[in-house]
FIMISE-266111 format. One line per field, with one value per residue (C-alpha): residue number from 1; residue in three letters; x, y, z. Coordinates in steps of 0.02 Angstrom, whole numbers, plus 50000, padded with zeros to 5 digits. Layout:
N
nr = NUM, ...
rest = ala, ...
x = X, ...
y = Y, ...
z = Z, ...
% end
This chain:
622
nr = 1, 2, 3, 4, 5, 6, 7, 8, 9, 10, 11, 12, 13, 14, 15, 16, 17, 18, 19, 20, 21, 22, 23, 24, 25, 26, 27, 28, 29, 30, 31, 32, 33, 34, 35, 36, 37, 38, 39, 40, 41, 42, 43, 44, 45, 46, 47, 48, 49, 50, 51, 52, 53, 54, 55, 56, 57, 58, 59, 60, 61, 62, 63, 64, 65, 66, 67, 68, 69, 70, 71, 72, 73, 74, 75, 76, 77, 78, 79, 80, 81, 82, 83, 84, 85, 86, 87, 88, 89, 90, 91, 92, 93, 94, 95, 96, 97, 98, 99, 100, 101, 102, 103, 104, 105, 106, 107, 108, 109, 110, 111, 112, 113, 114, 115, 116, 117, 118, 119, 120, 121, 122, 123, 124, 125, 126, 127, 128, 129, 130, 131, 132, 133, 134, 135, 136, 137, 138, 139, 140, 141, 142, 143, 144, 145, 146, 147, 148, 149, 150, 151, 152, 153, 154, 155, 156, 157, 158, 159, 160, 161, 162, 163, 164, 165, 166, 167, 168, 169, 170, 171, 172, 173, 174, 175, 176, 177, 178, 179, 180, 181, 182, 183, 184, 185, 186, 187, 188, 189, 190, 191, 192, 193, 194, 195, 196, 197, 198, 199, 200, 201, 202, 203, 204, 205, 206, 207, 208, 209, 210, 211, 212, 213, 214, 215, 216, 217, 218, 219, 220, 221, 222, 223, 224, 225, 226, 227, 228, 229, 230, 231, 232, 233, 234, 235, 236, 237, 238, 239, 240, 241, 242, 243, 244, 245, 246, 247, 248, 249, 250, 251, 252, 253, 254, 255, 256, 257, 258, 259, 260, 261, 262, 263, 264, 265, 266, 267, 268, 269, 270, 271, 272, 273, 274, 275, 276, 277, 278, 279, 280, 281, 282, 283, 284, 285, 286, 287, 288, 289, 290, 291, 292, 293, 294, 295, 296, 297, 298, 299, 300, 301, 302, 303, 304, 305, 306, 307, 308, 309, 310, 311, 312, 313, 314, 315, 316, 317, 318, 319, 320, 321, 322, 323, 324, 325, 326, 327, 328, 329, 330, 331, 332, 333, 334, 335, 336, 337, 338, 339, 340, 341, 342, 343, 344, 345, 346, 347, 348, 349, 350, 351, 352, 353, 354, 355, 356, 357, 358, 359, 360, 361, 362, 363, 364, 365, 366, 367, 368, 369, 370, 371, 372, 373, 374, 375, 376, 377, 378, 379, 380, 381, 382, 383, 384, 385, 386, 387, 388, 389, 390, 391, 392, 393, 394, 395, 396, 397, 398, 399, 400, 401, 402, 403, 404, 405, 406, 407, 408, 409, 410, 411, 412, 413, 414, 415, 416, 417, 418, 419, 420, 421, 422, 423, 424, 425, 426, 427, 428, 429, 430, 431, 432, 433, 434, 435, 436, 437, 438, 439, 440, 441, 442, 443, 444, 445, 446, 447, 448, 449, 450, 451, 452, 453, 454, 455, 456, 457, 458, 459, 460, 461, 462, 463, 464, 465, 466, 467, 468, 469, 470, 471, 472, 473, 474, 475, 476, 477, 478, 479, 480, 481, 482, 483, 484, 485, 486, 487, 488, 489, 490, 491, 492, 493, 494, 495, 496, 497, 498, 499, 500, 501, 502, 503, 504, 505, 506, 507, 508, 509, 510, 511, 512, 513, 514, 515, 516, 517, 518, 519, 520, 521, 522, 523, 524, 525, 526, 527, 528, 529, 530, 531, 532, 533, 534, 535, 536, 537, 538, 539, 540, 541, 542, 543, 544, 545, 546, 547, 548, 549, 550, 551, 552, 553, 554, 555, 556, 557, 558, 559, 560, 561, 562, 563, 564, 565, 566, 567, 568, 569, 570, 571, 572, 573, 574, 575, 576, 577, 578, 579, 580, 581, 582, 583, 584, 585, 586, 587, 588, 589, 590, 591, 592, 593, 594, 595, 596, 597, 598, 599, 600, 601, 602, 603, 604, 605, 606, 607, 608, 609, 610, 611, 612, 613, 614, 615, 616, 617, 618, 619, 620, 621, 622
rest = unk, unk, unk, unk, unk, unk, unk, unk, unk, unk, unk, unk, unk, unk, unk, unk, unk, unk, unk, unk, unk, unk, unk, unk, unk, unk, unk, unk, unk, unk, unk, unk, unk, unk, unk, unk, unk, unk, unk, unk, unk, unk, unk, unk, unk, unk, unk, unk, unk, unk, unk, unk, unk, unk, unk, unk, unk, unk, unk, unk, unk, unk, unk, unk, unk, unk, unk, unk, unk, unk, unk, unk, unk, unk, unk, unk, unk, unk, unk, unk, unk, unk, unk, unk, unk, unk, unk, unk, unk, unk, unk, unk, unk, unk, unk, unk, unk, unk, unk, unk, unk, unk, unk, unk, unk, unk, unk, unk, unk, unk, unk, unk, unk, unk, unk, unk, unk, unk, unk, unk, unk, unk, unk, unk, unk, unk, unk, unk, unk, unk, unk, unk, unk, unk, unk, unk, unk, unk, unk, unk, unk, unk, unk, unk, unk, unk, unk, unk, unk, unk, unk, unk, unk, unk, unk, unk, unk, unk, unk, unk, unk, unk, unk, unk, unk, unk, unk, unk, unk, unk, unk, unk, unk, unk, unk, unk, unk, unk, unk, unk, unk, unk, unk, unk, unk, unk, unk, unk, unk, unk, unk, unk, unk, unk, unk, unk, unk, unk, unk, unk, unk, unk, unk, unk, unk, unk, unk, unk, unk, unk, unk, unk, unk, unk, unk, unk, unk, unk, unk, unk, unk, unk, unk, unk, unk, unk, unk, unk, unk, unk, unk, unk, unk, unk, unk, unk, unk, unk, unk, unk, unk, unk, unk, unk, unk, unk, unk, unk, unk, unk, unk, unk, unk, unk, unk, unk, unk, unk, unk, unk, unk, unk, unk, unk, unk, unk, unk, unk, unk, unk, unk, unk, unk, unk, unk, unk, unk, unk, unk, unk, unk, unk, unk, unk, unk, unk, unk, unk, unk, unk, unk, unk, unk, unk, unk, unk, unk, unk, unk, unk, unk, unk, unk, unk, unk, unk, unk, unk, unk, unk, unk, unk, unk, unk, unk, unk, unk, unk, unk, unk, unk, unk, unk, unk, unk, unk, unk, unk, unk, unk, unk, unk, unk, unk, unk, unk, unk, unk, unk, unk, unk, unk, unk, unk, unk, unk, unk, unk, unk, unk, unk, unk, unk, unk, unk, unk, unk, unk, unk, unk, unk, unk, unk, unk, unk, unk, unk, unk, unk, unk, unk, unk, unk, unk, unk, unk, unk, unk, unk, unk, unk, unk, unk, unk, unk, unk, unk, unk, unk, unk, unk, unk, unk, unk, unk, unk, unk, unk, unk, unk, unk, unk, unk, unk, unk, unk, unk, unk, unk, unk, unk, unk, unk, unk, unk, unk, unk, unk, unk, unk, unk, unk, unk, unk, unk, unk, unk, unk, unk, unk, unk, unk, unk, unk, unk, unk, unk, unk, unk, unk, unk, unk, unk, unk, unk, unk, unk, unk, unk, unk, unk, unk, unk, unk, unk, unk, unk, unk, unk, unk, unk, unk, unk, unk, unk, unk, unk, unk, unk, unk, unk, unk, unk, unk, unk, unk, unk, unk, unk, unk, unk, unk, unk, unk, unk, unk, unk, unk, unk, unk, unk, unk, unk, unk, unk, unk, unk, unk, unk, unk, unk, unk, unk, unk, unk, unk, unk, unk, unk, unk, unk, unk, unk, unk, unk, unk, unk, unk, unk, unk, unk, unk, unk, unk, unk, unk, unk, unk, unk, unk, unk, unk, unk, unk, unk, unk, unk, unk, unk, unk, unk, unk, unk, unk, unk, unk, unk, unk, unk, unk, unk, unk, unk, unk, unk, unk, unk, unk, unk, unk, unk, unk, unk, unk, unk, unk, unk, unk, unk, unk, unk, unk, unk, unk, unk, unk, unk, unk, unk, unk, unk, unk, unk, unk, unk, unk, unk, unk, unk, unk, unk, unk, unk, unk, unk, unk, unk, unk, unk, unk, unk, unk, unk, unk, unk, unk, unk, unk, unk, unk, unk, unk, unk, unk, unk, unk, unk, unk, unk, unk, unk, unk
x = 49992, 50044, 50005, 50079, 49925, 49742, 49611, 49606, 49501, 49437, 49331, 49345, 49260, 49384, 49546, 49464, 49451, 49621, 49686, 49590, 49649, 49842, 49818, 49719, 49894, 49943, 49767, 49755, 49887, 49963, 50128, 50248, 50337, 50520, 50566, 50749, 50732, 50617, 50743, 50894, 50808, 50768, 50913, 51034, 51119, 51237, 51291, 51101, 51073, 51219, 51134, 50965, 51025, 51095, 50952, 50843, 50962, 50863, 50708, 50629, 50692, 50859, 50885, 50827, 50948, 51086, 51039, 51034, 51189, 51274, 51345, 51353, 51491, 51594, 51561, 51583, 51764, 51873, 51816, 51658, 51687, 51631, 51492, 51415, 51449, 51353, 51203, 51160, 51156, 51085, 50950, 50933, 50757, 50699, 50689, 50798, 50944, 50919, 50905, 51086, 51136, 51063, 51157, 51314, 51312, 51286, 51442, 51535, 51457, 51544, 51717, 51677, 51694, 51622, 51685, 51581, 51441, 51437, 51414, 51259, 51161, 51050, 51007, 50903, 50709, 50615, 50510, 50677, 50773, 50609, 50581, 50764, 50818, 50987, 51010, 50946, 51088, 51198, 51163, 51165, 51362, 51389, 51318, 51430, 51576, 51553, 51499, 51347, 51156, 51070, 50903, 50850, 50858, 50948, 50813, 50666, 50746, 50778, 50599, 50548, 50659, 50562, 50734, 50894, 51033, 51220, 51240, 51138, 51260, 51384, 51263, 51203, 51342, 51385, 51182, 51148, 51292, 51255, 51065, 51007, 50910, 50815, 50836, 50668, 50645, 50803, 50728, 50575, 50637, 50757, 50602, 50516, 50651, 50693, 50510, 50457, 50629, 50732, 50865, 51017, 50973, 50923, 51092, 51160, 51085, 51112, 51313, 51297, 51226, 51315, 51466, 51391, 51301, 51359, 51351, 51184, 51091, 51178, 51133, 50932, 50964, 51041, 50894, 50766, 50856, 50887, 50696, 50601, 50722, 50672, 50477, 50500, 50561, 50461, 50327, 50358, 50572, 50513, 50404, 50556, 50700, 50594, 50565, 50761, 50794, 50650, 50772, 50887, 50737, 50687, 50496, 50443, 50556, 50488, 50307, 50365, 50450, 50321, 50176, 50286, 50304, 50137, 50101, 50221, 50121, 49966, 50064, 50103, 49904, 49960, 49803, 49934, 50000, 49823, 49870, 50032, 49976, 49840, 49940, 50036, 49870, 49964, 49807, 49810, 49999, 50012, 50099, 50084, 50116, 50140, 50129, 49973, 49897, 49947, 49894, 49725, 49721, 49765, 49598, 49517, 49603, 49526, 49365, 49385, 49310, 49329, 49528, 49473, 49413, 49555, 49672, 49590, 49572, 49755, 49788, 49800, 49647, 49699, 49743, 49557, 49467, 49574, 49468, 49544, 49539, 49350, 49287, 49346, 49292, 49120, 49119, 49172, 49051, 48917, 48971, 48943, 48792, 48822, 48708, 48688, 48866, 48903, 48784, 48836, 49016, 48958, 48861, 49039, 49142, 49022, 49059, 49238, 49251, 49354, 49356, 49291, 49181, 49078, 49059, 48999, 48880, 48802, 48800, 48680, 48581, 48618, 48709, 48868, 48843, 48994, 48907, 48744, 48846, 49009, 49085, 49161, 49336, 49432, 49487, 49602, 49694, 49684, 49774, 49913, 49953, 49940, 50078, 50205, 50375, 50348, 50181, 50278, 50402, 50271, 50186, 50358, 50411, 50228, 50230, 50414, 50353, 50433, 50266, 50339, 50437, 50297, 50180, 50333, 50355, 50175, 50184, 50331, 50248, 50085, 50178, 50060, 49927, 49745, 49579, 49550, 49726, 49720, 49550, 49613, 49781, 49668, 49561, 49735, 49795, 49630, 49658, 49823, 49757, 49856, 49718, 49828, 49869, 49681, 49642, 49789, 49762, 49578, 49597, 49702, 49554, 49478, 49350, 49306, 49209, 49191, 49150, 49189, 49378, 49413, 49315, 49347, 49257, 49396, 49420, 49220, 49199, 49351, 49301, 49141, 49179, 49308, 49204, 49060, 49183, 49274, 49098, 49142, 49058, 49132, 49150, 49274, 49388, 49392, 49432, 49575, 49647, 49622, 49725, 49863, 49908, 49780, 49744, 49925, 49919, 50117, 50166, 50292, 50341, 50513, 50472, 50425, 50243, 50163, 50012, 49824, 49817, 49986, 50024, 50186, 50249, 50262, 50102, 50018, 50093, 50019, 49849, 49834, 49893, 49775, 49638, 49682, 49792, 49938, 49996, 50132, 50103, 50266, 50293, 50235, 50081, 50036, 50033, 49898, 49727, 49620, 49750, 49785, 49607, 49578, 49722, 49673, 49517, 49536, 49647, 49534, 49391, 49500, 49524, 49342, 49286, 49433, 49347, 49165, 49130, 49225, 49293, 49402, 49489, 49514, 49585, 49711, 49765, 49778, 49898, 49986, 49956, 49843, 49970, 49995, 49777, 49768, 49895, 49836, 49660, 49699, 49772, 49603, 49487, 49314, 49339, 49223, 49283, 49276, 49406, 49502, 49533, 49603, 49705, 49813, 49984, 50043, 50024, 50009, 49891, 49781, 49771, 49741, 49609, 49516, 49543, 49490, 49330, 49307, 49346, 49205, 49073, 49121, 49121, 48937, 48888, 49008, 48914, 48751, 48725, 48609, 48728, 48838, 48851, 49019, 48946, 48875, 49049, 49125, 48985, 48994, 49052, 49123
y = 50004, 50156, 50336, 50503, 50631, 50599, 50713, 50715, 50589, 50700, 50560, 50540, 50377, 50323, 50367, 50263, 50122, 50118, 50145, 49999, 49889, 49963, 49879, 49708, 49625, 49585, 49523, 49421, 49292, 49327, 49267, 49399, 49410, 49365, 49540, 49493, 49343, 49425, 49563, 49463, 49349, 49490, 49604, 49435, 49497, 49365, 49381, 49367, 49248, 49116, 49149, 49086, 48955, 48886, 48916, 48822, 48701, 48513, 48614, 48641, 48812, 48778, 48735, 48916, 48995, 48887, 48943, 49135, 49122, 49064, 49192, 49088, 49192, 49168, 48987, 48951, 48992, 48841, 48677, 48693, 48709, 48562, 48658, 48698, 48524, 48453, 48586, 48553, 48364, 48366, 48482, 48427, 48462, 48628, 48744, 48895, 48768, 48724, 48893, 48900, 48754, 48846, 48994, 48896, 48812, 48974, 49042, 48865, 48908, 49074, 49008, 48875, 48728, 48602, 48465, 48531, 48592, 48436, 48343, 48462, 48487, 48331, 48378, 48531, 48504, 48519, 48672, 48784, 48718, 48769, 48934, 49000, 49093, 49099, 48947, 48877, 48969, 48896, 48735, 48784, 48829, 48660, 48564, 48680, 48649, 48461, 48468, 48387, 48429, 48545, 48521, 48699, 48755, 48921, 49003, 48933, 48972, 49159, 49163, 49125, 49267, 49395, 49463, 49451, 49399, 49420, 49203, 49217, 49335, 49189, 49051, 49145, 49192, 49175, 49132, 49285, 49274, 49104, 49134, 49029, 49161, 49264, 49443, 49467, 49378, 49467, 49652, 49584, 49537, 49670, 49793, 49696, 49723, 49894, 49935, 49829, 49734, 49790, 49899, 49818, 49682, 49773, 49849, 49666, 49611, 49739, 49731, 49548, 49579, 49722, 49623, 49500, 49591, 49714, 49900, 49927, 49800, 49884, 50026, 49982, 49892, 50050, 50144, 50032, 50046, 50243, 50266, 50153, 50191, 50406, 50352, 50264, 50426, 50540, 50527, 50666, 50622, 50460, 50528, 50644, 50519, 50408, 50550, 50586, 50397, 50356, 50337, 50210, 50087, 49962, 49976, 49834, 49917, 50076, 50010, 49926, 50055, 50188, 50049, 50019, 50215, 50249, 50085, 50176, 50359, 50266, 50187, 50363, 50404, 50501, 50532, 50532, 50363, 50306, 50409, 50331, 50163, 50188, 50306, 50145, 50010, 49957, 49871, 49734, 49681, 49503, 49572, 49478, 49500, 49689, 49757, 49688, 49726, 49891, 49928, 49895, 49984, 50142, 50087, 50098, 50272, 50340, 50239, 50171, 50031, 49962, 49987, 49877, 49735, 49748, 49736, 49578, 49483, 49514, 49391, 49194, 49134, 49030, 49205, 49277, 49167, 49240, 49380, 49539, 49503, 49432, 49563, 49706, 49620, 49604, 49802, 49848, 49749, 49828, 50014, 49985, 49911, 49713, 49681, 49514, 49464, 49528, 49442, 49264, 49329, 49400, 49245, 49141, 49251, 49250, 49068, 49128, 49191, 49365, 49552, 49514, 49368, 49488, 49626, 49511, 49412, 49595, 49636, 49497, 49525, 49346, 49297, 49224, 49037, 48941, 49023, 48898, 48748, 48700, 48539, 48405, 48392, 48227, 48181, 48061, 48160, 48310, 48198, 48163, 48322, 48366, 48216, 48308, 48360, 48520, 48565, 48542, 48657, 48776, 48773, 48796, 48940, 49038, 49021, 49115, 49263, 49180, 49195, 49227, 49045, 48952, 48993, 48957, 48775, 48740, 48822, 48705, 48558, 48589, 48610, 48508, 48470, 48477, 48568, 48430, 48415, 48594, 48610, 48457, 48544, 48694, 48588, 48541, 48724, 48764, 48619, 48702, 48881, 48936, 49038, 49137, 48960, 48896, 49061, 49050, 48866, 48881, 49005, 48888, 48764, 48821, 48674, 48696, 48857, 48873, 49031, 48997, 48949, 49095, 49214, 49186, 49283, 49306, 49426, 49454, 49554, 49679, 49698, 49748, 49865, 49950, 49963, 50042, 50164, 50216, 50217, 50110, 49930, 49791, 49702, 49834, 49810, 49620, 49661, 49769, 49631, 49491, 49573, 49639, 49507, 49344, 49373, 49338, 49455, 49433, 49483, 49600, 49649, 49686, 49891, 49868, 49852, 49749, 49670, 49628, 49792, 49814, 49989, 50056, 50106, 50281, 50285, 50197, 50325, 50472, 50395, 50357, 50553, 50622, 50509, 50589, 50445, 50462, 50287, 50265, 50092, 49964, 49849, 49740, 49818, 49821, 49625, 49613, 49610, 49713, 49858, 49835, 49855, 49993, 50085, 50038, 50057, 50245, 50286, 50192, 50269, 50447, 50410, 50358, 50535, 50611, 50533, 50560, 50372, 50298, 50142, 50125, 50284, 50225, 50063, 50126, 50266, 50141, 50045, 50166, 50346, 50497, 50590, 50464, 50451, 50635, 50632, 50500, 50573, 50742, 50651, 50531, 50693, 50633, 50462, 50337, 50243, 50081, 50124, 50224, 50058, 49971, 50127, 50135, 50148, 50038, 49828, 49808, 49950, 49918, 49720, 49783, 49883, 49760, 49630, 49745, 49782, 49601, 49552, 49681, 49604, 49425, 49452, 49521, 49363, 49276, 49375, 49333, 49513, 49630, 49588, 49734, 49784, 49805, 49916, 50022, 50023, 50080, 50224, 50309, 50497, 50612
z = 50012, 49947, 50006, 50029, 50071, 50138, 50226, 50423, 50497, 50644, 50736, 50923, 50923, 50789, 50906, 51027, 50928, 50861, 51042, 51086, 50935, 50979, 51137, 51104, 51067, 51252, 51268, 51099, 51122, 50945, 50961, 50915, 50738, 50713, 50596, 50627, 50547, 50408, 50382, 50390, 50238, 50145, 50157, 50159, 50314, 50334, 50518, 50556, 50440, 50537, 50686, 50631, 50531, 50710, 50792, 50640, 50609, 50555, 50530, 50378, 50370, 50375, 50179, 50153, 50284, 50204, 50012, 50079, 50146, 49986, 49826, 49686, 49612, 49750, 49780, 49592, 49606, 49601, 49680, 49767, 49979, 50071, 50175, 50010, 49920, 50066, 50073, 49881, 49929, 50089, 50036, 49841, 49782, 49881, 49796, 49836, 49843, 49672, 49620, 49696, 49577, 49429, 49488, 49501, 49309, 49256, 49331, 49265, 49104, 49104, 49152, 49048, 49195, 49115, 49230, 49378, 49250, 49202, 49382, 49428, 49268, 49270, 49458, 49407, 49404, 49267, 49337, 49350, 49200, 49102, 49159, 49165, 49002, 49029, 49110, 48955, 48849, 48991, 48935, 48737, 48776, 48854, 48722, 48596, 48679, 48686, 48509, 48561, 48502, 48612, 48690, 48631, 48452, 48437, 48340, 48441, 48597, 48523, 48495, 48658, 48745, 48856, 48901, 48839, 48985, 48959, 48942, 48789, 48698, 48722, 48673, 48516, 48457, 48248, 48242, 48169, 48017, 48006, 47957, 48088, 48165, 48005, 48006, 48034, 48196, 48256, 48218, 48288, 48461, 48465, 48445, 48591, 48699, 48652, 48697, 48837, 48891, 48996, 48916, 48933, 48869, 48715, 48713, 48728, 48592, 48471, 48511, 48480, 48307, 48278, 48270, 48153, 48027, 47884, 47908, 47845, 47949, 48108, 48051, 48055, 48203, 48296, 48240, 48311, 48504, 48485, 48446, 48560, 48697, 48657, 48635, 48819, 48888, 48796, 48663, 48567, 48569, 48491, 48351, 48325, 48316, 48214, 48081, 48076, 48081, 47957, 47793, 47866, 47917, 47784, 47736, 47862, 47997, 47978, 48000, 48147, 48238, 48196, 48276, 48445, 48443, 48442, 48591, 48702, 48672, 48714, 48878, 48910, 48890, 48743, 48609, 48469, 48499, 48395, 48256, 48229, 48246, 48130, 47993, 47949, 47979, 48131, 48201, 48078, 48122, 48186, 48378, 48522, 48732, 48792, 48622, 48583, 48738, 48724, 48544, 48576, 48747, 48602, 48511, 48680, 48725, 48572, 48572, 48401, 48422, 48240, 48292, 48435, 48319, 48207, 48334, 48430, 48253, 48210, 48354, 48341, 48376, 48529, 48614, 48585, 48697, 48846, 48943, 48924, 48709, 48710, 48817, 48721, 48567, 48639, 48694, 48529, 48427, 48578, 48532, 48350, 48364, 48329, 48507, 48462, 48417, 48573, 48686, 48626, 48676, 48841, 48877, 48862, 48949, 49088, 49134, 49194, 49360, 49378, 49328, 49142, 49199, 49324, 49187, 49063, 49144, 49191, 49016, 48979, 49153, 49227, 49389, 49364, 49327, 49415, 49589, 49576, 49656, 49757, 49706, 49812, 49848, 49834, 50025, 49977, 49856, 50002, 50140, 50000, 49980, 50170, 50191, 50079, 50136, 50035, 50128, 50295, 50234, 50170, 50335, 50439, 50308, 50336, 50531, 50515, 50413, 50251, 50168, 49988, 49996, 50070, 49929, 49806, 49896, 49842, 49666, 49629, 49712, 49605, 49431, 49305, 49421, 49350, 49421, 49512, 49615, 49639, 49716, 49848, 49887, 49908, 50056, 50115, 50142, 50240, 50353, 50390, 50430, 50263, 50209, 50082, 49999, 50004, 49902, 49779, 49750, 49738, 49598, 49493, 49516, 49362, 49348, 49536, 49590, 49784, 49838, 50026, 49994, 49876, 49960, 50155, 50286, 50387, 50541, 50519, 50675, 50676, 50482, 50519, 50672, 50579, 50418, 50507, 50610, 50418, 50354, 50208, 50163, 50229, 50080, 50018, 50154, 50121, 49945, 49990, 50121, 49996, 49880, 49988, 50103, 50069, 50247, 50316, 50455, 50492, 50300, 50257, 50106, 50042, 50036, 50215, 50225, 50356, 50411, 50322, 50250, 50211, 50285, 50303, 50485, 50445, 50359, 50514, 50629, 50522, 50528, 50706, 50733, 50631, 50719, 50885, 50963, 51058, 51061, 50900, 50814, 50778, 50667, 50799, 50819, 50641, 50641, 50734, 50645, 50767, 50755, 50571, 50499, 50589, 50526, 50352, 50349, 50412, 50274, 50141, 50210, 50190, 50008, 49957, 50033, 49923, 49772, 49832, 49848, 49688, 49726, 49558, 49603, 49802, 49760, 49642, 49740, 49899, 49776, 49681, 49785, 49768, 49675, 49516, 49519, 49486, 49348, 49259, 49273, 49221, 49068, 49027, 49087, 49058, 49009, 49070, 49216, 49153, 49013, 49132, 49247, 49091, 49042, 49209, 49136, 49283, 49273, 49442, 49483, 49347, 49397, 49573, 49536, 49426, 49569, 49710, 49623, 49569, 49756, 49789, 49702, 49751, 49939, 49926, 49885, 50014, 50134, 50072, 50058, 49933, 49773, 49714, 49516, 49460, 49321, 49474, 49556, 49383, 49349, 49529, 49496, 49613
% end
């Protein structure tokens, strides 16, 4: 949760309630959270980690403390030390230890230490080897050094890259000059990286191909990077750079660059982005990923519904079935007067839980169909999950405050699982009292919708009392908590936000002071549900009043800060709120706002209250 400023609360009754909440910890029996362990782990404090490694020896947390103390680059210099070698063997299969092994493999690949590489390469689990691009490049380098066929063909690996990490320069050396990677694929990947990837990755790829291509093609590649890096900083600078370098580019590359400058303009909420895309018939260009999404948003920003249709129609059929594309395609049909076609799409989309599914159901006037019945879990499978060592580690990590690591244990355990397995696993998490994993696993059970599992009414008394005091709906409080912490009362983010509603300690102190409290809240206080909820709802209530009761604006501000929301609103003017939410430039805040709004609707169903229409939340004016 981010905040900068908010209006005074000025209510004596809230000050009394907050004071009571801050005193509740001593009476509640809540275990004190060891912030020392959390801080040591997050900040990689080696001295503190050594202390905790001794304290947690022979516990499920020990492998994590082992891996956190090892620097792969240092450990890979020469033969492995005995403690590192023993730890890799003793804790084999545990996620952070396998990530350490992967880090060592990359270092050995850099130094061409193939003997040690070969001793460990086969130990890497599939969930890691298939998700780590740089590790794949290390494997490619090893195959080339041993003159063996690689499991990863160069062109296929290159086409799948979202970034271009350092080892991949060595792994793909010679591929461009040899024609193994076609020029058009190289230009497209360079464009993708320069527009949406890391700048260092795009420069790294540019350096590689510049050494293999002739001067003419190198000038084209260099121009792509210069144009798009300029556009990422400033839309007008990008357009100027595009005009200045247009003569260097081939017609195909010029069109590609023009479309991406327009897309980057749309991402900055520049209305001229749409016109630039349209000037080269860019809505019919075959794009994927973030470029395709923001091209569609450029048309939404301009309310150019025929271009929304064209943008979606240019996608591969398997992508068009995803909720984002399907919903905006249906909305475009609706705006263009093709109501019957839109209704068919909305009816199909209404079967899918989530923001777009809820909106689709409301467009056709039906209750979300997945709410009609709750399926039964496979109890035997639930018990199998409860007996797994990964689940035991997850529970121990969760209790220690390392909840992100606990989630990863479940993530890797569930690789390749189907909906039935996820549903059984969600019930296992519920039995353990791990509400965050219960929710996360239940969401992945796509064919098994269970309202109680996905939207638990946790801390009901505290939520109702605090919401009443802050003059907000309890559904909204639950919606925020679910999105902020998944009900982990001792959650501490890497930025320092604490508790159920992820309050920064400094923020909590200001909220408490504005409420007339004399006691200053501490990090330990903020892991107490009652105190955290009281302070969080006080701030949330002030945001709602700031925006005249508009939930979408308040949710966005809770995540990104009122200053950013003010800036976006100034850019978008009188844009309808549904489009405002879709056009939020920050991916995290846009997704967060959608999730909070959808949570709000679902919590009304969960508590058996009067149903809340998502369209009403989106149409609320100040």
